[in-house]
LOBA-989088 format. One record per residue (C-alpha): residue number from 1; residue in one letter; chain; x, y, z. Coordinates in steps of 0.001 Angstrom, whole numbers, plus 524288, in hexadecimal, padded with zeros to 5 digits. Each point is the difference from the previous one (the first is absolute). Layout:
N
+-----+---+---+-------+-------+-------+
:   k : r : c :    c1 :    c2 :    c3 :
+-----+---+---+-------+-------+-------+
: NUM : A : A :     X :     Y :     Z :
...
+-----+---+---+-------+-------+-------+
END
This chain:
413
+-----+---+---+-------+-------+-------+
:   k : r : c :    c1 :    c2 :    c3 :
+-----+---+---+-------+-------+-------+
:   1 : X : A : E06D1 : B9812 : CC7CF :
:   2 : X : A : 80257 : 80682 : 7F299 :
:   3 : X : A : 7F620 : 7FE04 : 7F53B :
:   4 : X : A : 804D5 : 7F6A7 : 7F581 :
:   5 : X : A : 7FC4B : 7F936 : 7F360 :
:   6 : X : A : 8027C : 7F16A : 8005E :
:   7 : X : A : 7FEF8 : 7F49E : 7F6B1 :
:   8 : X : A : 7F943 : 7F869 : 80AC7 :
:   9 : X : A : 7F442 : 8091D : 8004B :
:  10 : X : A : 7F99A : 7F90C : 7F483 :
:  11 : X : A : 801E7 : 7F2AA : 805FA :
:  12 : X : A : 8066C : 7F3D5 : 7FA95 :
:  13 : X : A : 7F656 : 7FEE2 : 7F4D2 :
:  14 : X : A : 803DB : 80D81 : 7FAF7 :
:  15 : X : A : 80E56 : 7FC71 : 8005F :
:  16 : X : A : 7FDDC : 7F395 : 7F85C :
:  17 : X : A : 7F98F : 807D9 : 7F517 :
:  18 : X : A : 80D20 : 8067C : 7FD88 :
:  19 : X : A : 8085A : 7F3D8 : 7FF6A :
:  20 : X : A : 7FDAD : 7FD40 : 7F181 :
:  21 : X : A : 7FF48 : 80B18 : 7F60F :
:  22 : X : A : 7F4D6 : 800F6 : 7F652 :
:  23 : X : A : 80514 : 7FAA0 : 7F329 :
:  24 : X : A : 7FA75 : 80AC0 : 7F753 :
:  25 : X : A : 8042A : 80ACE : 80946 :
:  26 : X : A : 80D9B : 7FA36 : 8011E :
:  27 : X : A : 801B5 : 80019 : 7F138 :
:  28 : X : A : 7FC99 : 80E7D : 7FF8E :
:  29 : X : A : 808B2 : 802C8 : 80BB1 :
:  30 : X : A : 80BB9 : 7F96E : 7F9B4 :
:  31 : X : A : 7FDB2 : 80775 : 7F368 :
:  32 : X : A : 800AA : 80C6C : 80815 :
:  33 : X : A : 80C9B : 7FB84 : 80694 :
:  34 : X : A : 8060B : 7FD7C : 7F296 :
:  35 : X : A : 7FB25 : 80D1A : 7FB23 :
:  36 : X : A : 807A1 : 80765 : 80A46 :
:  37 : X : A : 80C4F : 7F832 : 7FCA7 :
:  38 : X : A : 805C8 : 80121 : 80D8D :
:  39 : X : A : 8036C : 7F205 : 803A4 :
:  40 : X : A : 80E95 : 7FD56 : 8016C :
:  41 : X : A : 803B6 : 80E42 : 7FE08 :
:  42 : X : A : 80B9B : 805DC : 80768 :
:  43 : X : A : 7FE1E : 806C8 : 80D24 :
:  44 : X : A : 7F957 : 80D38 : 7FF46 :
:  45 : X : A : 80224 : 80AB9 : 809F6 :
:  46 : X : A : 7F1C3 : 80458 : 7FFC4 :
:  47 : X : A : 7FB0B : 7F2AC : 80436 :
:  48 : X : A : 80B07 : 7FE2E : 809C7 :
:  49 : X : A : 7FC0E : 80CCE : 80686 :
:  50 : X : A : 7F1E0 : 7FB85 : 80137 :
:  51 : X : A : 80466 : 7F37E : 806CB :
:  52 : X : A : 808FB : 8077B : 80930 :
:  53 : X : A : 7F54A : 809EB : 802E8 :
:  54 : X : A : 7F64B : 7F520 : 80328 :
:  55 : X : A : 809A6 : 7F9CF : 80974 :
:  56 : X : A : 801CA : 80D0C : 80718 :
:  57 : X : A : 7F1A4 : 80366 : 8006E :
:  58 : X : A : 7FC1F : 7F2C3 : 8058D :
:  59 : X : A : 80C5C : 7FDE0 : 80805 :
:  60 : X : A : 8022B : 7F273 : 7FA59 :
:  61 : X : A : 80CA9 : 7F928 : 7FC35 :
:  62 : X : A : 7FB50 : 7FBDE : 7F286 :
:  63 : X : A : 7F845 : 80707 : 7F568 :
:  64 : X : A : 7FEFC : 7FBFC : 7F1C7 :
:  65 : X : A : 7FA41 : 803A3 : 7F2DC :
:  66 : X : A : 7FC64 : 7F388 : 7F8DF :
:  67 : X : A : 7FAC5 : 7FC1F : 7F2BD :
:  68 : X : A : 7F87C : 7F33A : 7FFC2 :
:  69 : X : A : 8037C : 7F7A6 : 7F444 :
:  70 : X : A : 7F951 : 7F368 : 7FBBA :
:  71 : X : A : 807E3 : 7F73B : 8090D :
:  72 : X : A : 8087C : 80921 : 807ED :
:  73 : X : A : 80016 : 80C8E : 807C5 :
:  74 : X : A : 80AB4 : 8090B : 7FB32 :
:  75 : X : A : 80585 : 80AE4 : 80861 :
:  76 : X : A : 8013E : 80CEE : 7F8F1 :
:  77 : X : A : 804C5 : 805FE : 80CC8 :
:  78 : X : A : 80351 : 7F96A : 80CF2 :
:  79 : X : A : 803C7 : 8078C : 80C3E :
:  80 : X : A : 805EF : 7F762 : 80A87 :
:  81 : X : A : 7FF96 : 7F3C4 : 7F798 :
:  82 : X : A : 80D9E : 7FEB8 : 7FA72 :
:  83 : X : A : 8038D : 7F5AD : 7F604 :
:  84 : X : A : 7F203 : 7FC5F : 7FC83 :
:  85 : X : A : 7FAAB : 803B0 : 7F28A :
:  86 : X : A : 7F434 : 7F714 : 7FF19 :
:  87 : X : A : 7F85C : 7F589 : 8071B :
:  88 : X : A : 7F5E2 : 7F602 : 7FBEC :
:  89 : X : A : 7F1EB : 8040E : 7FE51 :
:  90 : X : A : 7FB1B : 7F962 : 80C48 :
:  91 : X : A : 7F2CA : 80426 : 80581 :
:  92 : X : A : 7FE46 : 8075D : 80C9D :
:  93 : X : A : 807DF : 80C70 : 7FDF1 :
:  94 : X : A : 8030A : 80710 : 7F317 :
:  95 : X : A : 7F9E7 : 7F529 : 7F7E2 :
:  96 : X : A : 7F321 : 8021D : 8071F :
:  97 : X : A : 800DC : 80EDE : 800E7 :
:  98 : X : A : 7FEEF : 801B7 : 7F131 :
:  99 : X : A : 7F326 : 7F88E : 80034 :
: 100 : X : A : 7F996 : 80A5C : 8089D :
: 101 : X : A : 7FAA0 : 80D6D : 7FCC4 :
: 102 : X : A : 8041B : 805A6 : 80D10 :
: 103 : X : A : 80BE2 : 7FF2E : 808C9 :
: 104 : X : A : 8036A : 7F33C : 806A3 :
: 105 : X : A : 80425 : 80112 : 80E44 :
: 106 : X : A : 803E4 : 7F402 : 80808 :
: 107 : X : A : 8035F : 803BC : 80E29 :
: 108 : X : A : 8052F : 7F27B : 80336 :
: 109 : X : A : 80338 : 7F6DA : 7F4F4 :
: 110 : X : A : 80022 : 7F413 : 808ED :
: 111 : X : A : 7F1C0 : 8023D : 802D1 :
: 112 : X : A : 7FC3B : 800EE : 7F1B0 :
: 113 : X : A : 7FBDF : 7F321 : 7F9E1 :
: 114 : X : A : 80629 : 80383 : 7F2D8 :
: 115 : X : A : 80BB6 : 80875 : 80381 :
: 116 : X : A : 80521 : 7F69F : 80A22 :
: 117 : X : A : 804E1 : 7F6CF : 7F568 :
: 118 : X : A : 806FC : 80A36 : 7F7E0 :
: 119 : X : A : 80EDB : 7FDEB : 7FEF7 :
: 120 : X : A : 80280 : 80DE9 : 804BC :
: 121 : X : A : 7F902 : 7FC39 : 80C80 :
: 122 : X : A : 80554 : 7F258 : 801BE :
: 123 : X : A : 80DA0 : 80324 : 7FAEF :
: 124 : X : A : 80BC2 : 806EF : 805DD :
: 125 : X : A : 7F9D5 : 80D76 : 7FEA9 :
: 126 : X : A : 7F4E8 : 7FC16 : 80924 :
: 127 : X : A : 7F633 : 80A64 : 7FBD1 :
: 128 : X : A : 7F56A : 8020A : 80A61 :
: 129 : X : A : 7F9CF : 80C9A : 7FB30 :
: 130 : X : A : 7FC6C : 802E2 : 7F1CD :
: 131 : X : A : 7F8C6 : 80B2D : 7F96D :
: 132 : X : A : 7FEE1 : 80299 : 7F16A :
: 133 : X : A : 7F8D1 : 8093E : 7F6D1 :
: 134 : X : A : 7FE1F : 7FC02 : 7F1C8 :
: 135 : X : A : 80647 : 807AC : 7F509 :
: 136 : X : A : 7F3F2 : 801D7 : 7F798 :
: 137 : X : A : 7FF39 : 804E4 : 7F1FE :
: 138 : X : A : 7F58B : 80950 : 7FB3D :
: 139 : X : A : 7F8EB : 7F48E : 7F9D2 :
: 140 : X : A : 7FFD6 : 7F87A : 80CCF :
: 141 : X : A : 80B27 : 7F640 : 7FE89 :
: 142 : X : A : 808B0 : 7FD48 : 80BD4 :
: 143 : X : A : 80E13 : 7FF8D : 7FB8D :
: 144 : X : A : 80613 : 7FDAE : 80D44 :
: 145 : X : A : 8007F : 805A6 : 80DAD :
: 146 : X : A : 806B7 : 80964 : 80926 :
: 147 : X : A : 802B3 : 7F825 : 80C5F :
: 148 : X : A : 804A5 : 80238 : 80DC9 :
: 149 : X : A : 8048E : 7F447 : 8082D :
: 150 : X : A : 8041B : 7FE27 : 80E1A :
: 151 : X : A : 8053E : 7F48B : 807DB :
: 152 : X : A : 7F69B : 80258 : 80B25 :
: 153 : X : A : 7F13D : 80127 : 80024 :
: 154 : X : A : 7FA51 : 80DA9 : 7FF7C :
: 155 : X : A : 7F44B : 807BE : 7FB72 :
: 156 : X : A : 7FE34 : 80C6E : 7F7FB :
: 157 : X : A : 7F566 : 80A55 : 7FF56 :
: 158 : X : A : 7F6FE : 8027F : 7F4B7 :
: 159 : X : A : 8078C : 80CB0 : 7FD74 :
: 160 : X : A : 80C8C : 7F82D : 7FEC7 :
: 161 : X : A : 7F90C : 7F697 : 7F6D8 :
: 162 : X : A : 7FBF5 : 80BC0 : 7F7B7 :
: 163 : X : A : 80E2E : 80487 : 80006 :
: 164 : X : A : 8044C : 7F2D1 : 7FAD5 :
: 165 : X : A : 7F5A6 : 80111 : 7F555 :
: 166 : X : A : 80528 : 80D7B : 7FC7E :
: 167 : X : A : 80DC8 : 7FA96 : 7FEE6 :
: 168 : X : A : 7FAEB : 7F59E : 7F6A5 :
: 169 : X : A : 7F965 : 80ABF : 7F80D :
: 170 : X : A : 80CF4 : 80766 : 7FF78 :
: 171 : X : A : 80697 : 7F3C0 : 7FABC :
: 172 : X : A : 7F547 : 7FEE3 : 7F5C8 :
: 173 : X : A : 8020E : 80E31 : 7FBF6 :
: 174 : X : A : 80E87 : 7FD78 : 7FEC9 :
: 175 : X : A : 7FD58 : 7F423 : 7F78D :
: 176 : X : A : 7F703 : 807F5 : 7F750 :
: 177 : X : A : 80AA9 : 80A2F : 7FE3B :
: 178 : X : A : 809BE : 7F553 : 7FD20 :
: 179 : X : A : 7F6CC : 7F9CB : 7F612 :
: 180 : X : A : 7FDD0 : 80D1D : 7F96E :
: 181 : X : A : 80EAA : 80223 : 7FF26 :
: 182 : X : A : 801E8 : 7F247 : 7FA9E :
: 183 : X : A : 7F5B9 : 80256 : 7F5A9 :
: 184 : X : A : 8064D : 80CDA : 7FC44 :
: 185 : X : A : 80D56 : 7F999 : 7FEDD :
: 186 : X : A : 7FA55 : 7F4CB : 7F81E :
: 187 : X : A : 7F8ED : 80963 : 7F70D :
: 188 : X : A : 80C8F : 8078D : 7FE12 :
: 189 : X : A : 8073A : 7F364 : 7FD60 :
: 190 : X : A : 7F588 : 7FBB3 : 7F678 :
: 191 : X : A : 80062 : 80D47 : 7F96F :
: 192 : X : A : 80ED0 : 7FF64 : 7FF4C :
: 193 : X : A : 7FF3C : 7F23E : 7FA82 :
: 194 : X : A : 7F5C1 : 80448 : 7F629 :
: 195 : X : A : 80879 : 80B95 : 7FC1C :
: 196 : X : A : 80BD7 : 7F72A : 7FEC6 :
: 197 : X : A : 7F852 : 7F65D : 7F7B9 :
: 198 : X : A : 7FABC : 80B3D : 7F7D4 :
: 199 : X : A : 80DBC : 8055E : 7FE0C :
: 200 : X : A : 8050F : 7F2B1 : 7FC1A :
: 201 : X : A : 7F498 : 7FE2F : 7F6B1 :
: 202 : X : A : 80256 : 80D98 : 7FA90 :
: 203 : X : A : 80E45 : 7FCAA : 7FDD9 :
: 204 : X : A : 7FC18 : 7F365 : 7F927 :
: 205 : X : A : 7F613 : 8075C : 7F7D7 :
: 206 : X : A : 80A15 : 80A69 : 7FD0C :
: 207 : X : A : 809BD : 7F5C4 : 7FB88 :
: 208 : X : A : 7F590 : 7F932 : 7F7EC :
: 209 : X : A : 7FBF8 : 80CD2 : 7F9AD :
: 210 : X : A : 80E21 : 80350 : 7FD25 :
: 211 : X : A : 80212 : 7F28E : 7FA04 :
: 212 : X : A : 7F38A : 80135 : 7F811 :
: 213 : X : A : 80378 : 80DB8 : 7FB85 :
: 214 : X : A : 80DC7 : 7FBEB : 7FC56 :
: 215 : X : A : 7FB22 : 7F427 : 7F872 :
: 216 : X : A : 7F57C : 807D4 : 7F912 :
: 217 : X : A : 80998 : 80AD9 : 7FCF0 :
: 218 : X : A : 80962 : 7F670 : 7F9AB :
: 219 : X : A : 7F53D : 7FB0F : 7F709 :
: 220 : X : A : 7FDD4 : 80DD7 : 7FAF0 :
: 221 : X : A : 80E20 : 80293 : 7FC3C :
: 222 : X : A : 80972 : 7F8F7 : 7F71F :
: 223 : X : A : 8091D : 7F71C : 80796 :
: 224 : X : A : 80B88 : 805D3 : 7F8A6 :
: 225 : X : A : 80268 : 80903 : 7F4A7 :
: 226 : X : A : 8034E : 7F927 : 7F33A :
: 227 : X : A : 80D39 : 8004E : 7F96C :
: 228 : X : A : 7FF21 : 808D2 : 7F409 :
: 229 : X : A : 80BDE : 80027 : 7F702 :
: 230 : X : A : 805AD : 80DBA : 7FF3B :
: 231 : X : A : 7F778 : 8050D : 80B09 :
: 232 : X : A : 80294 : 8017E : 80E7A :
: 233 : X : A : 7F433 : 7FED1 : 808E9 :
: 234 : X : A : 7FEED : 80243 : 80E8C :
: 235 : X : A : 7F4C5 : 80216 : 80968 :
: 236 : X : A : 7FD68 : 802F2 : 80E33 :
: 237 : X : A : 7F2EC : 7FD9A : 806C9 :
: 238 : X : A : 7FCE2 : 80380 : 80E0B :
: 239 : X : A : 7F266 : 7FFFB : 80616 :
: 240 : X : A : 7FC14 : 80934 : 80AE8 :
: 241 : X : A : 7FCBB : 7F48A : 808F6 :
: 242 : X : A : 8020B : 7F159 : 7FFB3 :
: 243 : X : A : 7F1CD : 7FEC4 : 80422 :
: 244 : X : A : 7FAB7 : 806E9 : 7F3F4 :
: 245 : X : A : 7FF92 : 7FBF8 : 7F1E0 :
: 246 : X : A : 80500 : 80B6E : 7F821 :
: 247 : X : A : 7F8E9 : 804BC : 7F402 :
: 248 : X : A : 80C56 : 8027D : 7F80E :
: 249 : X : A : 80386 : 7F71F : 7F4B7 :
: 250 : X : A : 80A1F : 7FE7C : 7F53C :
: 251 : X : A : 80457 : 7F626 : 7F5CA :
: 252 : X : A : 80912 : 7FE0E : 7F485 :
: 253 : X : A : 7FC3A : 7F580 : 7F636 :
: 254 : X : A : 8031E : 7FBD1 : 7F1F7 :
: 255 : X : A : 7F7B6 : 803A6 : 7F459 :
: 256 : X : A : 80103 : 7FB67 : 7F210 :
: 257 : X : A : 80B81 : 80297 : 7F6FF :
: 258 : X : A : 809B9 : 80245 : 80AE3 :
: 259 : X : A : 7F834 : 80B17 : 805FB :
: 260 : X : A : 7FDB5 : 801B2 : 80E7B :
: 261 : X : A : 7F4D9 : 80594 : 807C7 :
: 262 : X : A : 801F5 : 80790 : 80C7D :
: 263 : X : A : 7F609 : 8059D : 80956 :
: 264 : X : A : 7FF96 : 805D3 : 80D8A :
: 265 : X : A : 7F4A0 : 80575 : 807B5 :
: 266 : X : A : 7F84D : 8017C : 80C65 :
: 267 : X : A : 7F228 : 7FBB6 : 80355 :
: 268 : X : A : 7F806 : 808C3 : 808E6 :
: 269 : X : A : 7FFEB : 7FA59 : 80DBB :
: 270 : X : A : 8062B : 7F465 : 806B3 :
: 271 : X : A : 7FC06 : 7F2B1 : 804D8 :
: 272 : X : A : 7F8E4 : 7F495 : 7F9F5 :
: 273 : X : A : 7F6A5 : 80857 : 7F7E8 :
: 274 : X : A : 80B39 : 80790 : 7FA0A :
: 275 : X : A : 806D5 : 7F300 : 7FD7E :
: 276 : X : A : 7F498 : 7FB43 : 7F7A0 :
: 277 : X : A : 800DE : 80C65 : 7F7C0 :
: 278 : X : A : 80EC3 : 7FE94 : 7FF09 :
: 279 : X : A : 7FE5F : 7F228 : 7FAFF :
: 280 : X : A : 7F617 : 8049D : 7F5EC :
: 281 : X : A : 808FB : 80B1F : 7FBC5 :
: 282 : X : A : 80BE8 : 7F74B : 7FE24 :
: 283 : X : A : 7F853 : 7F5C3 : 7F882 :
: 284 : X : A : 7F980 : 80A27 : 7F743 :
: 285 : X : A : 80CB0 : 80715 : 7FCE6 :
: 286 : X : A : 80758 : 7F3A3 : 7FCA0 :
: 287 : X : A : 7F4C6 : 7FA88 : 7F7F7 :
: 288 : X : A : 7FD3A : 80CAA : 7F8A0 :
: 289 : X : A : 80E4F : 80201 : 7FCCD :
: 290 : X : A : 7FFEE : 7F336 : 7F866 :
: 291 : X : A : 7F609 : 80594 : 7F678 :
: 292 : X : A : 804F5 : 80DB9 : 7FD71 :
: 293 : X : A : 80CD2 : 8075F : 7FF54 :
: 294 : X : A : 7F971 : 80CD0 : 803D5 :
: 295 : X : A : 80236 : 80348 : 80E83 :
: 296 : X : A : 7F430 : 80906 : 7FFC4 :
: 297 : X : A : 7F746 : 7F4FB : 7FB29 :
: 298 : X : A : 8051E : 7F753 : 80AEE :
: 299 : X : A : 7FC6B : 80A0B : 80A5E :
: 300 : X : A : 7F2DE : 80297 : 7F9AB :
: 301 : X : A : 7FD1B : 7F16D : 800E1 :
: 302 : X : A : 8036B : 80096 : 80E67 :
: 303 : X : A : 7F74B : 80BF3 : 801EA :
: 304 : X : A : 7F48A : 7F8E2 : 7F9CA :
: 305 : X : A : 8027F : 7F3AE : 8080D :
: 306 : X : A : 7FFFA : 8076D : 80CE1 :
: 307 : X : A : 7F39B : 80759 : 7FC7E :
: 308 : X : A : 7F935 : 7F35D : 7FC2D :
: 309 : X : A : 8041D : 7F811 : 80BED :
: 310 : X : A : 7F56E : 800B1 : 80A70 :
: 311 : X : A : 8099B : 7FBC8 : 80A82 :
: 312 : X : A : 808B7 : 80B9D : 7FD4B :
: 313 : X : A : 7F582 : 80939 : 804FD :
: 314 : X : A : 8055F : 80DC4 : 800B2 :
: 315 : X : A : 80E24 : 7FBB5 : 8004D :
: 316 : X : A : 80967 : 804FA : 7F5D8 :
: 317 : X : A : 80E73 : 7FF9F : 7FD6D :
: 318 : X : A : 80B00 : 807D5 : 7FA3E :
: 319 : X : A : 80997 : 7F963 : 7F6F7 :
: 320 : X : A : 80922 : 80150 : 7F4A8 :
: 321 : X : A : 80248 : 7F5FB : 7F578 :
: 322 : X : A : 80BC0 : 7FFD2 : 7F6E7 :
: 323 : X : A : 80507 : 7F7B7 : 7F4ED :
: 324 : X : A : 80E82 : 7FE28 : 7FE0E :
: 325 : X : A : 8043D : 7FCB4 : 7F22E :
: 326 : X : A : 80E3A : 7FC51 : 7FD60 :
: 327 : X : A : 8063F : 8087F : 7F584 :
: 328 : X : A : 80B53 : 7FD81 : 7F6DD :
: 329 : X : A : 80942 : 8087C : 807F1 :
: 330 : X : A : 7FEF7 : 7F708 : 80BC5 :
: 331 : X : A : 7F69D : 80889 : 807A1 :
: 332 : X : A : 7F152 : 80006 : 80199 :
: 333 : X : A : 7F52E : 8088A : 7FAF3 :
: 334 : X : A : 7F62D : 802FB : 80A98 :
: 335 : X : A : 7F1A5 : 8035C : 7FDFF :
: 336 : X : A : 7F98B : 803C1 : 80CD3 :
: 337 : X : A : 7F1DF : 802F0 : 80367 :
: 338 : X : A : 7FB90 : 804DE : 80D33 :
: 339 : X : A : 7F369 : 8004D : 807A0 :
: 340 : X : A : 8018D : 809BB : 80B09 :
: 341 : X : A : 80C9D : 7FA5A : 80550 :
: 342 : X : A : 80BC8 : 807E5 : 804AD :
: 343 : X : A : 809DE : 80228 : 7F524 :
: 344 : X : A : 80AD7 : 7F71B : 7FB7B :
: 345 : X : A : 80DA4 : 805A0 : 7FF05 :
: 346 : X : A : 808E2 : 7FF55 : 7F437 :
: 347 : X : A : 80E59 : 7FFD2 : 803D4 :
: 348 : X : A : 80A8D : 802FF : 7F604 :
: 349 : X : A : 80E17 : 8049A : 8002E :
: 350 : X : A : 800E8 : 80EBC : 800B8 :
: 351 : X : A : 808B2 : 80709 : 7F611 :
: 352 : X : A : 80DD2 : 800B4 : 8051A :
: 353 : X : A : 80456 : 80CF3 : 805C0 :
: 354 : X : A : 80DE3 : 804AC : 80106 :
: 355 : X : A : 805BA : 7FD15 : 80D51 :
: 356 : X : A : 7F37C : 7F9C2 : 80508 :
: 357 : X : A : 7FE14 : 7F1F2 : 803E1 :
: 358 : X : A : 7F6F8 : 7F7E6 : 7F776 :
: 359 : X : A : 7F202 : 80061 : 80495 :
: 360 : X : A : 7F2B7 : 7FAF3 : 7FC36 :
: 361 : X : A : 7F4AD : 807BB : 7FAC2 :
: 362 : X : A : 7F2AD : 7FC8E : 805A3 :
: 363 : X : A : 7F393 : 8036B : 7F8BD :
: 364 : X : A : 7F222 : 7FD02 : 8045B :
: 365 : X : A : 7F7CB : 7F910 : 7F5D5 :
: 366 : X : A : 7F2D3 : 806CD : 800DF :
: 367 : X : A : 7F617 : 7FC3F : 7F5A2 :
: 368 : X : A : 7F4FC : 809DC : 7FF1E :
: 369 : X : A : 7F2DC : 7FB87 : 80588 :
: 370 : X : A : 7FE77 : 7F245 : 8050E :
: 371 : X : A : 7F64F : 80027 : 80B41 :
: 372 : X : A : 7FCAA : 7F57D : 809E1 :
: 373 : X : A : 7FD2F : 7F286 : 7FA9C :
: 374 : X : A : 7F2D2 : 7FA36 : 80375 :
: 375 : X : A : 7FA3C : 80CEE : 8047D :
: 376 : X : A : 7F9D0 : 80556 : 7F37E :
: 377 : X : A : 7FB77 : 7F99E : 7F361 :
: 378 : X : A : 8069D : 8043E : 7F388 :
: 379 : X : A : 80A83 : 807A4 : 8070B :
: 380 : X : A : 80AAB : 80329 : 7F615 :
: 381 : X : A : 80D59 : 7FA63 : 802E4 :
: 382 : X : A : 80C9C : 80534 : 7FAAB :
: 383 : X : A : 80C3B : 7F9E8 : 7FA5F :
: 384 : X : A : 80DD5 : 80509 : 8003C :
: 385 : X : A : 80BFB : 7FB2F : 7F8E0 :
: 386 : X : A : 80C90 : 80276 : 80771 :
: 387 : X : A : 80B61 : 7FFD5 : 7F6B6 :
: 388 : X : A : 80BDA : 7F9E8 : 80644 :
: 389 : X : A : 80AD8 : 801A0 : 7F63B :
: 390 : X : A : 80A18 : 7F589 : 7FD80 :
: 391 : X : A : 80D8F : 8040E : 80389 :
: 392 : X : A : 8092F : 80043 : 80B98 :
: 393 : X : A : 7FA75 : 7FF28 : 80D99 :
: 394 : X : A : 7F320 : 7FADD : 80533 :
: 395 : X : A : 7F27E : 804A6 : 7FC64 :
: 396 : X : A : 7F7F7 : 7FAC3 : 80B32 :
: 397 : X : A : 7F19C : 8018E : 802DD :
: 398 : X : A : 7FBAD : 80107 : 80E2A :
: 399 : X : A : 7F22B : 7FE85 : 804E9 :
: 400 : X : A : 7FBD8 : 8025E : 80E08 :
: 401 : X : A : 7F350 : 7FE93 : 80789 :
: 402 : X : A : 7FF47 : 80577 : 80DB7 :
: 403 : X : A : 7F1BB : 80205 : 80363 :
: 404 : X : A : 7FDAC : 7FF5F : 80EA9 :
: 405 : X : A : 80B24 : 7F86D : 80621 :
: 406 : X : A : 80094 : 7F46A : 7F6C8 :
: 407 : X : A : 80BB0 : 8019D : 7F70C :
: 408 : X : A : 804F5 : 7F956 : 7F3E0 :
: 409 : X : A : 809E4 : 803E8 : 7F5B1 :
: 410 : X : A : 802A6 : 7F9DF : 7F2DA :
: 411 : X : A : 80C97 : 80348 : 7F8FA :
: 412 : X : A : 802D2 : 7FC4F : 7F1EF :
: 413 : X : A : 80BAC : 803B0 : 7F815 :
+-----+---+---+-------+-------+-------+
END
């Protein structure tokens, strides 16, 4: 007679110990079942092959891989048991096998006090032989079982019992691989979600920065150029990026006695810090121009203000300031002082030439000297008086700043 391991070896008392699970142990076991996230998953070829292999090795009609839930036994794989996905968690078979540390072997279920009442025994399937090895995690929790079932009594050897235990270990290895893959996928999904959220936040931040920059930029420039009788004014302003506040500035504003002040310049740098200097520059130029007609004195006041302002730090600017005074001939007399800025251009009609089309003469207005404003104390500034003559044709004055990629042009004629 072959050697066998049987549930009856421990007697009826031993079997009764495994009818009701320990409450604390069951809580930990169910946490492990949830951790592997395998309940109610679709069929898997790896588990199906284990069930089929068990049926061949033990020459039985039915072999299963089960996961024991709180109130049911769910079949991850079922060979020879068509149309059944789960059964109730009744004691005697799978429900009792997960309460043991070793394999459960019942040669004849009708002779077992517990198994004889299990629905698989009393029902249409009529199970008479049952053997199961628990699927055990590394921390000792039994998730389910690998089972072999027959409709007639039989016995198995200890080597066959060890084989069944090995099959359960293979299932556990497969579940570990599956869990590792699930974790990897979830981590990738979480990373993708985090990246998506970061991109969306970056887009929101980008839009907010652009809105802030645009709003701040508008506060540093006149909303529109004024209407000056006898004078045409035009401007164009384009920043390098909608996300930056440019350091360029310009303005045209009235002075006393029908005079007009005009300035254009560029603060070193970009962004909020440059914007504070730009605001200081515009305020200082407009305020100083109300107290003096001398463009040089206006720029000297700006130079002193920048040197005295602790928030300006090492920042400086280039600029020109001009006064436009209407003359009796209907034109304007221009007095222009510069502080390190690119030149203005004086446009006037060129003398007519025989057979040539009329054209315009362009002359750069380059006052001597005039270094950076706010860089050195007492730096001499220079004034220049362009002399647009009254007469036929325009006598415009162009001024252009194009440092870096920010661009603005102011045209007066």
